[in-house]
C-alpha positions as CSV (number, residue, x, y, z in Angstrom):
1,M,-145.6,43.8,103.6
2,E,-145.4,42.4,107.0
3,K,-142.0,44.0,107.8
4,V,-143.4,47.5,107.6
5,D,-146.9,46.8,108.9
6,P,-147.5,48.9,112.1
7,F,-149.6,46.1,113.5
8,N,-146.7,43.6,113.3
9,G,-144.7,45.1,116.2
10,L,-144.7,45.3,119.9
11,L,-142.9,47.7,122.2
12,L,-141.5,45.5,124.9
13,A,-138.9,45.8,127.6
14,P,-135.5,44.4,126.4
15,Q,-135.7,41.2,128.4
16,L,-139.3,40.5,127.3
17,D,-138.4,41.3,123.7
18,R,-135.6,38.7,123.7
19,L,-137.9,36.1,125.2
20,F,-140.6,36.9,122.6
21,D,-138.1,36.9,119.7
22,Q,-136.7,33.6,120.8
23,G,-140.2,32.0,121.1
24,H,-140.1,31.6,124.9
25,M,-143.1,33.8,125.4
26,S,-146.0,35.3,123.4
27,F,-149.4,36.8,124.1
28,S,-152.9,35.5,123.9
29,D,-155.7,37.0,121.8
30,K,-156.9,38.7,125.0
31,G,-153.4,40.1,125.7
32,G,-152.2,37.8,128.5
33,A,-148.7,36.4,128.6
34,V,-148.2,32.9,127.3
35,I,-145.0,31.5,128.8
36,A,-143.2,28.5,127.3
37,P,-142.2,25.6,129.6
38,S,-138.6,26.4,128.7
39,V,-138.7,29.5,130.9
40,L,-137.5,28.7,134.4
41,D,-139.9,29.3,137.2
42,N,-137.5,31.6,139.0
43,V,-137.1,33.8,135.9
44,N,-140.9,33.8,135.5
45,A,-141.3,34.9,139.1
46,L,-138.5,37.4,139.2
47,W,-139.6,39.2,136.1
48,G,-143.4,38.8,136.8
49,L,-144.0,37.3,133.3
50,E,-147.4,35.9,134.2
51,G,-148.5,39.5,135.0
52,C,-147.4,40.9,131.6
53,R,-150.4,42.0,129.6
54,L,-151.0,43.8,126.3
55,N,-154.0,46.2,126.2
56,N,-156.2,47.4,123.4
57,L,-155.0,44.9,120.8
58,A,-156.1,45.5,117.2
59,D,-157.5,42.5,115.3
60,K,-154.6,42.7,112.9
61,T,-152.1,42.5,115.8
62,R,-154.0,39.4,117.1
63,R,-153.4,37.7,113.7
64,Y,-149.7,38.2,114.0
65,L,-149.7,37.0,117.6
66,A,-151.6,33.9,116.6
67,F,-149.0,33.2,113.9
68,H,-146.2,33.7,116.5
69,R,-147.8,31.3,118.9
70,E,-148.3,28.7,116.2
71,L,-144.7,29.1,114.9
72,H,-143.3,28.6,118.4
73,Q,-145.9,26.0,119.5
74,L,-147.2,28.0,122.4
75,S,-150.8,27.4,123.4
76,S,-152.8,30.3,124.8
């Protein structure tokens, strides 16, 4: 079950979690931030979104992230 799969979850700061949940950002297979065009440049700069990175991603987590990017039409 995806809901209880430990690979289907990220520990993010509250503002990043909200952007992620709403589909305004995701992460590439290499862990780099993928920012939607809907995010204003000043928000991106103030929060340093481009510099956000996930390290040591498991293959199972990558599959969930790929689904998230596809769902929200974010290209990595």
